[in-house]
N, C-alpha and C positions, 0 to 999 in steps of 0.2 A: 512836155517832154516825148522822143518818139523813138522808133526802133521797135525791135522784136523785144518783147519781155519774156525772159526764160520764166520757164515752166515753175510753179510752186514746188517747194520741200514739202512734204504731208506730214514728213517727220520734226518740221522747225514753225512754230506757230510765225504768222505774219502780222507785224504792227505796221497797220498805217498810221504816216505821219503827219498831220496835217498841219503846218506853219507857213508862211511866207519870211519868216527870215532866215536866212542861206544859212549862216555861220551856225544857228541852233538847230538847223538839219543836217548839218553836217558833225554836229558834237553828237547828237541822240542817234545817228546811223551807228557811229562809231562803236558807241558804248551798247547801242541792243544788238547789234552785230557778234560783237565780242562777248555777248550775255548768251549768243548761240539762236537770236532772232531774227527771220528774214525781215527786209524790210522795205515797205514802197512808199510813197511819198506823195503828198500834191500841196501845192502852195497857195490854193483859191478854194472856196467853198463850194463851186459848181464843180470844182474836177475831183474833189474829194468825195463827192455823189457817184463822178461818172468812175471814179476808179474800185468805191464800193459795189456798184452796178457790172463791173468788169467781173471782179475777183473777189470774193466778200473775205475782208480780214478777220484773224481770232479778235483784233482790238484796235482802237482807234486812239491814238493822242491827237484831239481837236485843238488848237488854238482858240481861244473867245474870238480876237480881232482879227479877219480876213479879209481880203478884197472879195466882190460879190456876191457873197452870200456869209454871212456872219457864223460862227461854231455854234451858238446857241441856235440859229436859223438850221443847220447842217442835222444837228442834234434830233430836232424838233419833227423834219422829215424823215429821218431815220425811224425814228420812233413811230411815225404812223405806219411803217410798211409791215406784214409780217414778217417777211425773210429777214429784218433787222432790228426786229423790234428788242431783239434779245444781245445784240452786239454790244459786248464790251466797250465802255466810251469814257477816259479821263477827259476832264477839261483841261487845259493845261492855257493860264491867264496871267496878265502882269495886274489884274485887278484883284484887289488883298480886301475890298469890304465884304463884312458876313454876308450881308444880304445878296451881295453877285455870286458867291457858293452858295445860298440857298435857292438863287436865281436858276443856276446853272443845275443842281440837283432835280428842283425840280420838273424840270424840260426833260429828264430824262437820263443825264450823266451819270454814271455810275460811282464816279468819284472826281475830284476837283484838286489842283495842288498849282499854287500862285508861283510865278516866278520874282525874281531867281530861288531856283530850288536845287534841293541836295541829289545828286546823278543815284546815289545808293538807295535815296528813300522815294524815287521814283521807282525804279527798277523793282522793288519789294512792291509795291501798289499792284505794278504792271503783274508781276508773278501771283499776287495774291488775287487778283480779279481771274486772269486765267485757269486758275485750280478751279475759282470757283464756276468755271462756267465750261468745265472741263474739256479745255484746249492743250492743256498740261497735266501730267499726273504728277500725284504726289510722289515725294521724293520717296520720303522716310529717314530714317536713323544707319548710320553708319558706325560699327564699332569694332575694336582690337584691343583686346587687355581691358584696360581701364580707361579706354580713349571712346571719346562718345562724340558721334557729329549729329546734329540736327541737320538735314541738309534744309528741310522746309523755313525753319527759324532761323537759318545761317548760323546756328551756335555749336560753340566747341567745349568739351568738358572732359578733364581727366580727373579723376578719382573724384567723381562730384563735384570738382572747382571749376569754373568758368574760365576757359584760355582765350585770350587776346591776340587774334591773329589777322597780319595784314592781306588785303586780296590775294596776292601770290602766292602766299605762306597756305592761305587757307586751299585753294585749289591745289595745289602740291599735294596736301594732306588727305583730300578728298579723293584724289589720284591714287595716293598708296593704300587709303584705305578700302579702295576698290578692286586692290589686287596685292595684298598683305602676302608676304616671303617674296614676290618677285624682284630680281634685279633689274633695274633700269638704269642704261645709260645716260650721260646727258643731253645727248642727242635726243634719245625717246622721251626724257622728261619736258626737254623745251618745246617736242612738235604736241605732246600730252598737255602741256601747263600753258605755253606762251601761243601756241598754234603754227602750224607752217609759214604762212603769211608773213611773221613777224620776226623781224632780225635780230637777233639775240645772240651775244658771245657765250659759247659752252662754260666757261669760268663762271657765269652771272648766276647759274645755276648751285654752283659752292658756296655762293653768297647767299642766296635762298633758303639752301639747306643748314647754314648754321644759323640762320635768321629762325626756323622752325625748330631745330632744336631747342634754341635757347625758349620759344615760347611754349613747347609742350612739355621739354624735361622740367618741372618744378621739383621742388623737393621732396625728396622720399620717393621720388618715380623713377625707374629705369630708363635708358637712352634705347628706345625703341627706332632709330634710326640709324640701320647698319652701312658703313661704308665699306665697298668692298674693291679692292685695289684693283685699278686697271679697269675696272667694268662697270661701277657705279655706286647707285643708293638702292637700299630698301628696305621696308616696314618689317622690321623683325623683331620679335621678343627677345632674340639675343643680339644686341645692338653693339656697339663699339663699346 
């Protein structure tokens, strides 16, 4: 790749994806950026070492089988250098034998995940490693009345009972919990939950509000989502 590279945003951890399969790079970039990470990429082992020398990332997703230099050798070389000795590395590979996992970890990888993998599981491993390395702060717990959201464990309860939310409903509830009592229009919710670069019809918000209500308004609990006609929605103890 060529051209001027943008300066890193210090508020967002950078993930270096080292992978030679273009479709997987695209998939990983999409999901990582959706989670708020910056993404750099390299398609072979030598390029990976060059990228790290140019700008140290916060974590590397490192494929085992790479052109020019294997992921194992890249990991080995990074661990020899004081500047990258503690750099978080997750080895990503199609190899599934137990001895391969042992070899990757013995070489210095912090974690190991086999293809095909669940994206949610990978994201959880990334966040855990970044928290341990101090690259992202522990988020803690958000609460409103009898609703509690553990952001680190990605767990929501109401009156002590676990709630099962889809990804969009989770982000929407998280935003409401961060801003209780405030009324947000559909457009404001679209920007906050989906992002400004994603085209979604405003009426889609209504669909996800209904799903959120259904998920959190368990028997015996009041409705805490208030609909304000011609204005929007709010998390309020005086719901509908």
